[in-house]
N, C-alpha and C positions, 0 to 999 in steps of 0.2 A: 676311675676305672679306665677311661679312654676307650678306644675302639676295640671291639673283640677281635682276637686274632684267630680264633677257631671256634667251631660249633661245640656246644656241650654234648655230653654223652647222650642225654635225652634226645636232643635234636638229631644227633647222628643216628640214633635208633629209628627215629621217624623216617629219615631218608633211607635207611636200610630197608625198611618195610616197602617203601615206594619202589626202590630199585628191585627188590626181590619179586614184587608182583609184576613189574615190567619185564624182568628177566624171564619169568615163567611164561608170560604171553609171547615174548620174542622167540623163545625156544619152541613154543607150539607153532607159531607162524613159520619158523624155519623148517620144522619137520614137515609142515603142510607143503611148503614150496619144494622141499626135497622129494616128497612123495609124488608130487605132480610131475616132477622130472622123471622119476624112475618108473611110475606107472604109465604116465602118458595117455593111456586110453581112458582112464577114469572109470572103468567098469567095476571098481571095488565097492562091494556092498557090505563090507564088514560092519560098518557103523551106519545105521539108518536114521539116527536122530536128525530131526529137521535142520538144526543148526549146521550139523556136519554136512548134510546134503547141500546146503547153500554154499558152504565153503568148498566142497568138492566140485560143484558145478562152476564156481568162480575160478577155482584153481585149474579146472579142466580147460577153461577157455584161454588160459595163459599158454603162450608158446614156451617150448623148452628153454629158449634163450631168455625170455622174460623171467620165467621162474628161476632160472639160474642167476640172473642179475639180482632178483629179489632175495634169493637165498643168500647170496654174497653180502648184500646189504644188511640182512638180518644178522648174519654171522658177525659182521663188523660191529653192529649195535650190541650184540651179546658180549663181545669182547670188551667194548667200552664200559658196559654195565658191570662186568666182572672186575675190571680195573677200578671202577668206582667203589666196589665193595672192599677191595684191598685198601683203597685210600681211607675208607671208613675205619677199617681195622687199625691203620696206622695213625688215625686221627688227623690226617692231612686233607680230609675230604672237604670240599667247598672252598678251598683256598685257591685263588687265581694264580696260575703258574707264572703269570707275567708281572702282576702288580703285587702279589703276596697278600692282597686284601681278601676279605671274605666275599664270595659270590652271593648275591642276594638269594634269599629263600625262594622268592617267587620264581626266579630263573631256575633254581635247582629243582623245584617241583615240576616245572615244565620240561626241563632238560636235565634229568638227574645225573647224567654222566659228564656234564659240562666241566671243563677245567679252566675256562677263561671267563672273567667277568664281562658284562656287556661292554664296559669301557674298553677293555683290552681287545675284545672281539671287533669292536668298531674301529680299531686302529688308533685309539687315542693313547699317546704315550709310547 
């Protein structure tokens, strides 16, 4: 058989689930940062669930500038995850864009939007 050149459909489905759950979380975080920028005063009591309260207070202590940076970072992360989903559809997911080899599953579980293997990332080759 030799080395695998791509992940199986089952494996891709597993990664897809990981990405979708990360995407959902990232979008929630993004909304939270966005809201903390627009509301600023944090006097919003629409949702009084304890977890939301903590998030609200956490977000309220962020300066608009910090919240803006975090929102930007989340947005970039969301775009990376969406691109990863496209790669899953194209069945090119998990293939290092430099070496053409498969990126290890451990790495993909940790960084599901990775497009470089550890070797390539560390500048070998």
